[in-house]
C-alpha positions in Angstrom: 8.2 14.2 -10.5 7.8 17.2 -8.2 10.6 19.8 -8.2 12.0 20.0 -4.6 13.7 22.6 -2.5 17.1 21.1 -3.4 16.4 22.0 -7.0 16.4 25.7 -6.1 20.2 25.8 -5.4 21.9 27.9 -2.7 19.2 29.8 -0.8 21.5 31.8 1.6 20.3 35.4 1.6 17.5 34.6 -0.8 13.9 35.8 -0.2 11.7 32.7 -0.3 8.0 33.2 -0.6 6.3 30.1 1.0 2.6 29.5 0.3 1.5 27.8 3.6 -1.8 26.6 4.8 -2.4 28.4 8.1 -6.2 28.2 7.9 -6.7 27.1 11.5 -10.0 27.0 13.5 -10.4 29.9 15.9 -12.6 30.5 18.9 -12.4 34.3 19.0 -8.6 34.8 18.8 -7.8 31.4 20.4 -6.5 28.7 18.1 -8.4 25.5 18.8 -6.3 23.2 16.6 -2.7 24.2 15.6 -2.1 21.2 13.4 -1.7 23.1 10.2 0.8 25.5 11.8 2.9 22.6 13.1 2.7 20.9 9.7 4.6 23.9 8.0 7.4 23.8 10.6 9.7 21.3 8.8 9.8 23.4 5.6 10.2 26.7 7.5 13.0 25.1 9.6 14.8 23.6 6.5 14.7 27.0 4.8 16.0 28.8 7.9 18.8 26.3 8.1 19.8 27.2 4.5 20.0 30.9 5.5 16.9 31.9 3.5 14.7 34.8 4.4 11.3 33.2 4.8 8.1 35.0 3.8 4.9 33.1 4.6 1.8 33.9 2.7 -1.5 32.2 3.7 -5.2 32.7 4.1 -7.6 32.3 7.0 -11.4 31.9 6.6 -13.3 33.5 3.7 -13.0 37.3 4.0 -14.3 37.9 0.4 -11.5 40.0 -1.0 -11.3 42.8 1.6 -9.7 43.3 5.0 -11.7 41.9 7.9 -10.2 41.9 11.4 -12.0 38.7 12.3 -9.7 36.9 9.9 -6.4 38.4 10.7 -3.4 36.1 10.8 -2.0 37.7 14.0 -3.0 34.8 16.3 -1.2 32.4 13.9 1.9 34.6 14.0 2.0 34.4 17.8 1.6 30.6 17.8 4.2 30.2 15.1 6.7 32.3 17.1 6.1 30.0 20.1 6.6 26.8 18.1 9.8 28.1 16.3 11.2 29.6 19.5 12.0 32.7 17.5 10.4 36.1 16.7 8.2 36.1 13.6 7.6 39.5 11.9 4.1 40.4 10.8 3.2 42.5 7.9 -0.2 44.3 8.2 -0.9 43.9 4.5 0.0 41.4 1.8 1.7 43.4 -0.9 1.6 47.0 0.3 4.0 49.2 2.2 4.0 47.1 5.4 4.8 44.0 3.5 7.7 45.6 1.6 9.1 47.1 4.8 8.9 43.9 6.7 10.5 41.9 3.9 13.3 44.5 3.5 14.1 44.2 7.2 14.6 40.4 7.2 18.0 38.9 7.8 19.2 35.5 6.9 17.1 32.8 8.7 14.4 35.3 9.7 10.7 34.6 9.2 7.8 36.9 8.4 4.1 36.3 7.8 2.1 38.5 5.4 -1.5 39.4 6.3 -4.3 37.2 5.0 -3.8 36.8 1.3 -7.6 36.7 0.8 -7.9 40.3 1.9 -7.0 40.9 -1.7 -9.6 40.3 -4.4 -6.9 39.3 -6.9 -6.1 36.2 -5.0 -9.2 34.3 -5.9 -10.4 36.3 -8.9 -11.9 34.5 -11.9 -10.4 37.3 -14.1 -7.0 35.8 -15.1 -5.5 39.2 -15.7 -6.5 40.5 -12.2 -5.2 37.3 -10.6 -1.9 37.5 -12.5 -1.3 41.1 -11.6 -1.7 40.3 -7.9 0.6 37.3 -8.4 3.2 39.7 -9.9 3.1 41.9 -6.8 3.6 38.9 -4.6 6.5 37.7 -6.8 8.1 41.1 -6.5 8.7 40.5 -2.8 10.8 37.3 -3.4 13.5 35.6 -5.3 12.0 32.0 -5.3 8.7 30.3 -4.4 8.0 27.3 -2.3 4.5 25.7 -2.3 3.8 24.1 1.0 0.1 24.7 1.5 -1.4 21.3 0.5 -4.8 22.3 1.6 -5.0 24.8 -1.4 -3.2 23.1 -4.2 -6.5 22.1 -5.8 -7.2 25.9 -6.3 -6.1 27.9 -9.3 -5.3 31.0 -7.2 -2.7 33.7 -7.4 -0.5 32.6 -4.4 -0.9 28.9 -5.4 -0.7 28.7 -9.1 0.2 32.0 -10.8 3.1 33.0 -8.7 4.7 29.6 -9.3 5.0 30.6 -13.0 6.8 33.9 -12.2 9.5 32.6 -9.9 11.8 29.6 -9.7 9.4 27.2 -7.8 9.4 24.0 -5.9 7.3 21.9 -3.5 7.9 22.2 0.2 8.5 19.2 2.4 4.8 19.0 3.4 3.5 19.0 -0.2 6.1 16.4 -1.1 5.0 14.1 1.7 1.3 14.6 1.0 1.6 13.8 -2.7 3.9 10.8 -2.1 1.5 9.4 0.6 -1.7 9.8 -1.3 -0.2 8.5 -4.6 0.9 5.4 -2.6 -2.8 4.9 -1.8 -4.0 5.4 -5.4 -1.2 4.1 -7.6 -0.1 0.8 -6.0 -1.9 0.1 -2.7 -1.0 -3.0 -0.7 -4.1 -5.1 -0.6 -6.7 -5.5 0.7 -7.4 -1.8 0.1 -10.1 -0.5 2.4 -11.7 3.0 2.0 -13.7 4.6 4.8 -16.0 7.4 3.8 -18.1 9.5 6.1 -19.2 13.1 6.6 -22.5 14.8 5.8 -23.1 14.7 2.1 -22.8 11.8 -0.4 -22.6 14.4 -3.2 -19.2 15.6 -1.8 -17.8 12.1 -2.3 -19.3 11.0 -5.6 -16.1 11.4 -7.6 -14.1 9.5 -5.0 -16.6 6.6 -5.0 -16.7 6.6 -8.8 -12.9 6.3 -9.0 -12.5 3.8 -6.1 -15.1 1.3 -7.5 -12.3 0.1 -9.8 -9.6 0.2 -7.2 -10.8 -0.6 -3.7 -11.5 -4.0 -2.2 -13.9 -2.7 0.5 -15.7 0.7 0.8 -17.1 1.5 4.2 -19.8 4.1 4.3 -20.7 6.0 7.6 -21.8 9.4 8.7 -24.6 11.5 7.3 -23.9 10.3 3.8 -24.8 6.7 4.7 -28.5 7.5 5.0 -28.7 8.1 1.2 -27.3 4.6 0.8 -29.7 3.2 3.3 -32.6 4.9 1.5 -31.4 3.3 -1.7 -31.8 -0.1 0.0 -35.4 0.8 0.9 -34.8 1.6 4.5 -36.7 4.3 6.5 -34.2 7.1 7.4 -36.5 9.3 9.5 -35.3 12.9 9.7 -31.7 11.9 8.9 -29.6 13.7 6.3 -30.8 12.6 2.9 -29.9 13.6 -0.6 -33.0 12.3 -2.4 -31.6 13.3 -5.8 -28.6 11.0 -5.3 -30.5 7.8 -4.5 -30.5 6.5 -8.0 -26.8 7.3 -8.4 -26.1 5.4 -5.2 -28.1 2.4 -6.4 -26.0 2.4 -9.5 -22.8 2.5 -7.5 -23.9 -0.5 -5.4 -24.8 -2.5 -8.5 -21.4 -1.7 -10.1 -19.6 -2.6 -6.8 -21.3 -6.0 -6.8 -20.2 -6.6 -10.5 -16.6 -5.5 -9.6 -16.4 -7.7 -6.5 -16.1 -4.6 -4.3 -17.7 -5.0 -0.9 -19.7 -2.0 0.3 -20.3 -2.0 4.1 -23.1 0.2 5.5 -24.1 0.7 9.1 -26.3 -2.1 10.6 -27.3 0.1 13.5 -27.5 3.8 14.2 -27.6 6.1 17.2 -30.6 8.4 16.9 -32.2 11.4 18.6 -35.4 13.4 18.2 -33.4 16.4 16.8 -29.9 17.5 16.0 -28.1 18.7 19.2 -25.8 17.6 22.0 -28.4 16.6 24.6 -30.3 13.7 23.0 -31.9 11.6 24.3 -30.0 9.1 22.3 -31.1 5.5 21.5 -29.7 2.8 19.3 -31.8 1.2 16.6 -31.2 -1.2 13.7 -30.7 0.3 10.3 -34.0 -1.3 9.1 -35.9 0.0 12.2 -35.4 3.8 12.0 -38.3 5.6 13.6 -39.9 8.2 11.3 -39.5 11.0 14.0 -35.8 10.3 14.8 -32.5 11.5 13.2 -29.4 9.4 12.8 -26.4 11.1 14.4 -23.8 8.3 14.7 -23.2 4.7 13.7 -24.1 2.2 16.4 -21.8 -0.3 18.3 -22.5 -3.2 16.0 -21.6 -1.1 13.0 -18.4 0.1 14.7 -17.4 -3.5 15.4 -18.1 -4.6 11.9 -16.1 -1.7 10.4 -13.2 -2.3 12.8 -13.1 -6.0 11.9 -12.8 -5.0 8.2 -9.6 -3.2 9.0 -7.8 -6.0 10.8 -6.4 -7.6 7.7 -6.2 -4.5 5.5 -3.0 -3.7 3.7 -3.9 0.0 2.9 -6.6 2.2 4.4 -7.8 5.6 3.4 -10.3 7.4 5.7 -12.1 10.6 5.0 -15.1 11.8 7.0 -16.4 11.1 10.5 -19.0 8.5 11.4 -21.2 10.8 13.2 -21.5 14.2 14.9 -18.3 13.7 16.9 -18.3 17.2 18.3 -21.2 16.1 20.6 -20.2 13.6 23.3 -23.3 11.5 22.8 -22.5 10.9 19.1 -18.7 10.5 19.0 -18.4 6.8 19.8 -18.6 5.6 16.2 -15.8 8.0 15.0 -13.7 7.1 18.1 -14.1 3.4 17.4 -13.0 3.8 13.7 -10.1 6.0 14.7 -9.0 3.4 17.3 -9.3 0.5 14.8 -7.3 2.4 12.3 -4.6 3.2 14.8 -4.3 -0.5 15.7 -4.3 -1.7 12.0 -1.0 -3.0 10.6 -2.0 -1.4 7.3 -0.6 1.7 5.7 -3.1 4.2 7.0 -3.9 7.6 5.5 -6.4 10.0 7.1 -7.6 12.3 4.4 -7.6 15.6 6.2 -10.6 17.8 7.1 -13.0 16.7 9.9 -11.3 13.2 10.1 -7.9 14.8 11.0 -9.7 17.2 13.4 -11.5 14.3 15.1 -8.3 12.4 15.7 -6.7 15.4 17.4 -9.8 16.5 19.3 -10.5 12.9 20.5 -7.0 12.7 21.9 -5.4 10.1 19.6 -1.6 10.1 19.1 -1.0 11.2 15.5 2.1 9.0 15.2 -0.2 5.9 15.3 -1.2 6.7 11.7 1.0 6.5 8.6 -0.1 9.9 7.3 -2.6 12.5 8.3 -3.3 14.9 5.5 -3.7 18.6 6.0 -6.0 19.1 3.1 -9.5 17.5 3.0 -10.6 18.8 -0.4 -7.2 18.4 -2.0 -6.7 14.9 -0.7 -10.1 13.9 -2.1 -9.4 15.3 -5.5 -6.1 13.5 -5.7 -7.9 10.3 -4.7 -10.5 11.0 -7.4 -7.6 11.1 -9.9 -7.9 14.8 -10.8 -5.0 16.9 -11.8 -4.5 19.6 -9.2 -3.3 23.0 -10.6 -1.0 23.7 -7.7 0.7 20.4 -8.1 0.9 20.4 -11.9 2.7 23.7 -11.9 5.5 22.2 -9.8 6.1 19.1 -11.9 9.4 18.6 -13.8 8.9 19.3 -17.5 
């Protein structure tokens, strides 16, 4: 059982350090998807309503332990201010003089954001002592800790794991919702339980497939990873993404699925082009008729219909990974079709973060049509795999 904000008692006047996930995509200094900022609003608002002094700590990109202006959180602060309808203070460092000054100036209900936590080598250090020392400096800024960055709870990092051992700690509303939603999928799914997996590499999903072969009723495979499965069936895959070293593993999974009565659905047709890019020309071919000089970049219309039909009677659906290169107009139809079928399904539907969540927003779907859209691709996959996540374990009731 996760410790919740209510377990922290009266928070009026307390300095609450909140580990958020504000790692949003940027085009220059323009935020192209503010979903993760909006996802932290319920926790921030709840803490403000309790009179807390809210201190957000988060990362953006991979600045490698030192300050890099390309990864400043300043654009995030501006957008957060707009969404809250209130001024948000910004510290120009994470644990230095600016951070201390900004925190000291907060009044009850005020909000501040510390500069990118990954500008500090101690955040991600493999040296436990270095990591714990940085966590101590973070903890010195606050009275209590709230973990609300689900996208990082699978990481044993200072602002996720170590600081939770130094302060009274609890899960934020987002982390609570994420864990409850994903455990509903893994622990007692309403059947039939259908899993849709896509994305580039089958190796990224091996643990998920391994775990779900004993749990799912149907596993749908699309995207770049499907070509390794198609190769395992003996099909030509042309210049498509292929992990040759995983072909035997995939064959073993298909054999095990058959023994377990789990249906694996693979694309029956593909949209192909001579090379990766937005301009094509695009043609549709059967999965057993892939030209040697073409590259598969999306599932075809027959596959999209087959996958959609598999969702009509589902009780629970988990989706992680697009069906094709949805960023290009020519190759987004498959992902769009699956997103639409999922939205229309009467099932309990969970979108497992990452590119799938981005696709739903970028393709214009109403997020309320899905039961839950995760903010953490890697974290959601590891939970579905059955792994213990450090940032969750540290918040469990003893």
